[in-house]
Structures are given as C-alpha cells and as structure tokens.
C-alpha positions in Angstrom: 1.7 1.2 6.2 5.3 1.8 6.0 7.7 0.7 8.8 11.2 2.1 9.2 13.8 -0.6 10.3 17.6 -0.5 10.9 19.8 -3.7 10.3 21.4 -4.2 13.7 23.6 -7.1 12.8 23.8 -10.2 10.7 24.0 -13.7 12.1 24.9 -16.1 9.4 21.9 -16.1 6.9 19.8 -14.1 8.8 19.5 -10.4 9.8 18.5 -8.7 12.9 16.3 -5.6 12.4 15.1 -3.2 15.0 11.7 -2.0 14.1 10.1 1.5 14.5 10.7 3.8 17.6 10.0 1.0 19.9 12.9 -0.9 18.4 11.1 -4.4 18.1 13.6 -7.1 17.3 12.8 -9.0 14.5 14.8 -11.7 12.8 14.7 -11.7 8.9 16.1 -13.8 6.2 19.3 -12.1 4.9 18.5 -13.2 1.4 15.4 -11.1 1.6 17.2 -7.9 2.0 18.6 -5.7 -0.8 22.2 -7.1 -1.7 23.8 -3.9 -0.9 22.2 -3.7 2.6 24.9 -3.4 5.4 24.7 -3.2 9.2 23.5 0.1 10.4 21.5 0.6 7.2 18.1 1.9 7.6 15.4 0.3 5.4 11.7 1.0 4.7 9.3 -2.0 4.8 5.8 -1.5 3.4 3.0 -3.6 5.0 -0.1 -4.2 3.3 -3.0 -6.8 3.3 -2.9 -9.0 0.2 -6.6 -9.7 -0.7 -6.0 -12.0 -3.5 -3.7 -14.4 -1.4 -6.4 -14.2 1.6 -9.2 -15.2 -0.5 -7.2 -17.9 -2.3 -6.1 -19.5 0.9 -9.7 -19.2 2.4 -11.0 -21.1 -0.7 -8.4 -23.7 -0.6 -9.1 -24.4 3.0 -13.0 -24.4 2.3 -12.3 -27.0 -0.5 -10.0 -29.2 1.8 -12.4 -29.3 4.5 -15.4 -30.3 2.1 -13.2 -33.2 0.8 -12.4 -34.4 4.2 -16.2 -34.3 5.2 -17.0 -35.8 2.1 -14.3 -38.8 2.6 -15.6 -39.1 6.4 -19.2 -39.5 5.1 -18.2 -42.2 2.7 -16.4 -44.2 5.5 
C-alpha cells in the first residue's frame, strides 16, 4: 500500500507530515527522510507487512515466556 504525504514543517529533528486526503498529522524522524526533502515536498511511503520480522518477534516472545515459566517452576 502506498501513502502520499506532504512535509508540512520541520521542528528540530522531527518532521510533521500530512498523510493522505484526510491529512492525518504524523511526526516523523527528520533523519529518516531523504536528505534533499524540504517543506512542501510530497513523498510516497510504502507500507507492507514484514512477515520475517513478525515471525521472529513471535518466536522471541514465546522463547522468553517459556524461560520465565521454567524459572517460575524451579522457584
């Protein structure tokens, strides 16, 4: 899914973006934008699910839960 945003303004190390037709306001790290980006520029953001990261996070959470349960049983 692609989202169109306009850079409304910069506030220090943050950028205020207005997303989509509804102009939802989002604060974004300025360093994460292209270096040539300026106020008033339109940018395209692509959003997608990262299945690998999701799976890794779930596996880590399960591992930590098992570790905690094991420690709790040993106490």
